[in-house]
KENU-630029 format. One record per residue (C-alpha): residue number from 1; x, y, z. Coordinates in steps of 0.02 Angstrom, whole numbers, plus 50000, padded with zeros to 5 digits. Example, Ala and Ser with C-alpha at 12.3 -4.5 7.8 and 13.67 -1.06 7.14 Angstrom:
vogu	c1	c2	c3
1	50615	49775	50390;
2	50684	49947	50357;
This chain:
vogu	c1	c2	c3
1	55060	54438	55251;
2	55104	54542	55396;
3	55144	54721	55372;
4	55296	54787	55465;
5	55304	54958	55547;
6	55422	55031	55418;
7	55315	54966	55275;
8	55157	55036	55355;
9	55243	55205	55357;
10	55293	55190	55175;
11	55116	55143	55124;
12	55029	55271	55233;
13	55020	55393	55089;
14	54985	55259	54959;
15	54823	55250	54861;
16	54708	55100	54848;
17	54673	55023	54678;
18	54496	55087	54665;
19	54399	55234	54597;
20	54536	55363	54620;
21	54692	55257	54623;
22	54863	55337	54623;
23	54903	55459	54487;
24	54992	55611	54425;
25	54923	55785	54439;
26	54790	55825	54311;
27	54823	55925	54153;
28	54998	55995	54169;
29	55126	55855	54161;
30	55242	55835	54015;
31	55181	55694	53906;
32	55321	55574	53857;
33	55269	55478	53702;
34	55104	55434	53617;
35	54944	55462	53716;
36	54842	55311	53763;
37	54706	55429	53828;
38	54650	55609	53802;
39	54518	55702	53901;
40	54491	55882	53845;
41	54664	55964	53852;
42	54736	55828	53964;
43	54831	55679	53896;
44	54899	55518	53970;
45	55039	55424	53883;
46	55069	55238	53874;
47	55234	55267	53964;
48	55145	55356	54107;
49	55018	55215	54118;
50	55158	55086	54126;
51	55245	55187	54263;
52	55087	55204	54366;
53	55046	55019	54352;
54	55224	54980	54407;
55	55202	55090	54560;
56	55042	55002	54608;
57	55120	54830	54584;
58	55260	54876	54704;
59	55127	54912	54835;
60	55014	54765	54790;
61	55114	54630	54698;
62	54966	54510	54712;
63	54881	54615	54577;
64	55009	54560	54445;
65	54891	54439	54354;
66	54759	54577	54344;
67	54877	54707	54271;
68	54958	54580	54153;
69	54794	54552	54060;
70	54722	54667	53927;
71	54555	54665	54017;
72	54639	54719	54179;
73	54728	54861	54090;
74	54565	54917	54010;
75	54482	54922	54181;
76	54629	55020	54249;
77	54612	55145	54106;
78	54427	55164	54147;
79	54475	55208	54325;
80	54597	55337	54260;
81	54457	55413	54155;
82	54342	55428	54305;
83	54483	55499	54410;
84	54527	55631	54282;
85	54347	55682	54249;
86	54323	55709	54435;
87	54488	55804	54447;
88	54442	55920	54304;
89	54271	55953	54379;
90	54353	55991	54547;
91	54468	56116	54460;
92	54318	56202	54380;
93	54238	56222	54550;
94	54402	56284	54626;
95	54395	56150	54760;
96	54582	56169	54792;
97	54548	56341	54865;
98	54435	56276	55004;
99	54513	56268	55179;
100	54473	56083	55198;
101	54561	56034	55037;
102	54708	56149	55070;
103	54734	56066	55240;
104	54723	55891	55164;
105	54845	55939	55026;
106	54969	56000	55156;
107	54949	55838	55255;
108	54968	55733	55099;
109	55126	55827	55052;
110	55201	55783	55222;
111	55150	55601	55201;
112	55227	55592	55027;
113	55388	55668	55093;
114	55392	55540	55233;
115	55357	55401	55110;
116	55499	55455	54996;
117	55618	55478	55143;
118	55584	55306	55217;
119	55597	55223	55047;
120	55764	55311	55016;
121	55834	55270	55188;
122	55765	55093	55208;
123	55688	55021	55051;
124	55825	55068	54928;
125	55975	55024	55036;
126	55940	54851	55106;
127	55950	54705	54987;
128	55945	54517	55006;
129	56054	54420	54885;
130	56017	54244	54824;
131	56162	54177	54928;
132	56082	54252	55084;
133	55922	54155	55049;
134	56018	53993	55019;
135	56120	54013	55178;
136	55965	54046	55283;
137	55875	53897	55206;
138	56021	53781	55247;
139	56042	53850	55423;
140	55857	53833	55471;
141	55795	53666	55402;
142	55662	53650	55538;
143	55571	53802	55470;
144	55540	53713	55305;
145	55506	53538	55370;
146	55319	53546	55337;
147	55286	53483	55515;
148	55127	53524	55609;
149	55115	53533	55799;
150	54975	53507	55923;
151	54982	53652	56046;
152	54900	53719	56202;
153	54926	53896	56262;
154	54881	54013	56403;
155	54884	54197	56358;
156	54879	54341	56481;
157	54917	54527	56467;
158	55045	54537	56607;
159	55220	54460	56594;
160	55233	54432	56782;
161	55070	54335	56779;
162	55135	54230	56634;
163	55295	54194	56732;
164	55191	54143	56883;
165	55088	54024	56775;
166	55247	53946	56706;
167	55313	53923	56884;
168	55150	53840	56938;
169	55159	53723	56788;
170	55336	53678	56839;
171	55262	53622	57005;
172	55146	53505	56909;
173	54987	53607	56919;
174	54863	53562	56783;
175	54885	53657	56618;
176	54702	53625	56581;
177	54644	53702	56745;
178	54759	53853	56733;
179	54704	53888	56554;
180	54521	53882	56601;
181	54550	53999	56747;
182	54677	54123	56677;
183	54686	54120	56487;
184	54614	54272	56400;
185	54590	54177	56238;
186	54402	54156	56248;
187	54401	54033	56102;
188	54515	53906	56186;
189	54513	53939	56374;
190	54365	53824	56405;
191	54456	53687	56309;
192	54611	53699	56417;
193	54698	53813	56292;
194	54691	53682	56153;
195	54741	53757	55984;
196	54739	53593	55889;
197	54867	53554	55754;
198	54947	53705	55673;
199	55076	53733	55537;
200	55214	53861	55553;
201	55125	53975	55428;
202	54968	53982	55535;
203	55049	54070	55683;
204	55149	54228	55709;
205	55337	54211	55682;
206	55383	54249	55862;
207	55258	54118	55921;
208	55315	53990	55793;
209	55499	54007	55836;
210	55465	53950	56013;
211	55322	53828	55983;
212	55413	53728	55850;
213	55572	53719	55954;
214	55485	53628	56098;
215	55487	53443	56131;
216	55325	53346	56164;
217	55266	53385	56340;
218	55381	53536	56358;
219	55314	53705	56415;
220	55389	53869	56356;
221	55439	54023	56450;
222	55322	54172	56416;
223	55318	54224	56233;
224	55267	54402	56190;
225	55154	54435	56039;
226	55034	54578	55999;
227	54901	54478	56092;
228	54992	54466	56257;
229	55110	54343	56343;
230	55088	54160	56298;
231	55140	54005	56392;
232	55145	53866	56262;
233	55142	53677	56281;
234	55185	53559	56140;
235	55074	53406	56144;
236	55123	53314	55985;
237	55220	53339	55824;
238	55176	53267	55653;
239	55308	53253	55519;
240	55269	53338	55354;
241	55340	53349	55180;
242	55494	53463	55179;
243	55490	53607	55057;
244	55628	53631	54929;
245	55728	53791	54912;
246	55644	53827	54744;
247	55472	53815	54826;
248	55508	53943	54961;
249	55643	54052	54882;
250	55530	54198	54833;
251	55433	54198	54996;
252	55592	54182	55099;
253	55679	54323	55008;
254	55532	54440	55040;
255	55529	54390	55223;
256	55714	54420	55246;
257	55701	54590	55162;
258	55556	54641	55273;
259	55645	54581	55431;
260	55803	54679	55388;
261	55704	54833	55339;
262	55603	54824	55500;
263	55760	54808	55605;
264	55842	54954	55515;
265	55685	55060	55533;
266	55676	55031	55721;
267	55860	55074	55741;
268	55842	55228	55632;
269	55693	55291	55732;
270	55794	55274	55892;
271	55933	55377	55812;
272	55810	55513	55761;
273	55729	55515	55933;
274	55899	55527	56018;
275	55943	55678	55912;
276	55779	55771	55940;
277	55706	55868	56086;
278	55540	55784	56121;
279	55422	55845	56258;
280	55260	55755	56299;
281	55123	55812	56419;
282	55008	55663	56440;
283	54895	55765	56554;
284	54832	55850	56396;
285	54782	55691	56307;
286	54597	55705	56254;
287	54547	55554	56357;
288	54358	55539	56363;
289	54330	55650	56211;
290	54292	55503	56098;
291	54176	55399	56205;
292	54212	55256	56323;
293	54376	55163	56301;
294	54363	54983	56245;
295	54422	54845	56363;
296	54582	54751	56318;
297	54548	54640	56166;
298	54516	54455	56189;
299	54671	54368	56125;
300	54638	54254	55976;
301	54755	54116	55923;
302	54923	54191	55879;
303	54900	54172	55693;
304	54790	54225	55549;
305	54640	54125	55605;
306	54540	54121	55764;
307	54595	54004	55901;
308	54514	53835	55896;
309	54460	53849	55714;
310	54517	53685	55640;
311	54450	53721	55468;
């Protein structure tokens, strides 16, 4: 699953489900209800445990089967024990008074404020109703056709170069030759840009929208993705088994929510930037302070797997 910019901001202050996890401050919170755990003077109620698990599930819904089981909840409680023991030991040693911790606490406070602000402005206000999902499903049947397509692509970093390649292809220059000479996808360039057969789920949405709209033999205009500018050629299409609304309803609802939240976040950031006085002095960037800069990345296939990997 891709993570949108707004969601990355929301999760920036989140805690991984590991040794420390996410949790309340040690030893001083009011304890609503019976305690499922006590460590010295500190207690942890069943209600607090349920709330914390709920918070983690909102960040990592794929963990639902783990948290639903008694064994998973016992493991979670063991993590809480380790976390609290470490927190109490840190309090004994007055670690909160060290400059390093004080700085991190201040930074974390800012991150938590940002997280709460973004959630309030974006996450809590934009909803997708069931009728929205149904309408989208009916209006975009091709997205759920189950078809796979055989594609070739040429990817470059410069849009003008991509436009020039498209123009040369229009004049009947060889796609194979141009891919071998110009494509920055090292996994497919030598094969004339051949990506093999791909499903819609295997490529980025912006790539899929164009690739699956082409007719056999048709070449696209340049398509921008995080990997560069792609010129795509559809070689062949294979019909698949269409998905039903029930099969894709949950996934589609999450996607629509994320798309709307991402759009709102981008618009909101433009509003904030327009209302602020921002001054940048790029001459002061610490270029060279962190070693040699890496060259532009080699563009893989525009999906979750490497280009050319047919497995």
